N, C-alpha and C positions, 0 to 999 in steps of 0.2 A: 437567511437561508442556511440550513445546516450543511456542514462540510464533513468529509471523512477525517477520522483521526485514527492513527495506528499506535497501539500501546506497545512500546518497544520491549517491555518485559514479557509480553506474550508472543511476539513475532519470533519465528524460528530462523530468520535470516537466510532462508533458502534462496539460492541464485535462480531458482525456477519458480519464484513467487507467482502464484495464480492471481493475486490481487493486481499485480503489474499488468498481467496479460488481459484482464477483463476491463480495465479502465478505458473508456472510449475517448478520453481526452489526454491520456498519458500523464496524469497528475501524480502517479505513484512511481517513485524511483528509489534506488539504492546506490550508495557510494560504491565505486568500483576500484579495485586494486588488482592489476594484472588482468587475467582473463575472466575472473569471477566477481560477482557482486559480494560485497562485504557489508555487514551491519544490518540493522533493521530497515524495513521498508518505511518510507516517509512520504507524506502527502504534500504536494505543492498547493497551498490554499488558494493561490491566485488562479490556478488551472481547474481545480475541483469544481464540478457543477452540481454536486450533491445528488447524483442519480441513485446511489446506494447499491450498485452492482457489486462493489467490493465487499459488502457485508456478507453476502452469500458465498463468495469465492474463498474467503480465508478459512482454512481448515482449523486454525488455532483460535478463532474468535477474537483476534486482535483488533479488528476494525469496529469502530462505533461512529455514530454521527453526532456532532456537537454543533 
């Protein structure tokens, strides 16, 4: 089964990441420091169910399925 992958070079590191919001199993996360998220979004491969909702949600096209 294919899983989501986020290209950290394309990710804009927004604390309001739409990919995190659309994931039905909360497989997408960002490291937190203080009140805001820092760093690129990352996918927990063990949680990802390969639904593909994140593909359409990313405005930067950073998400692919592998």
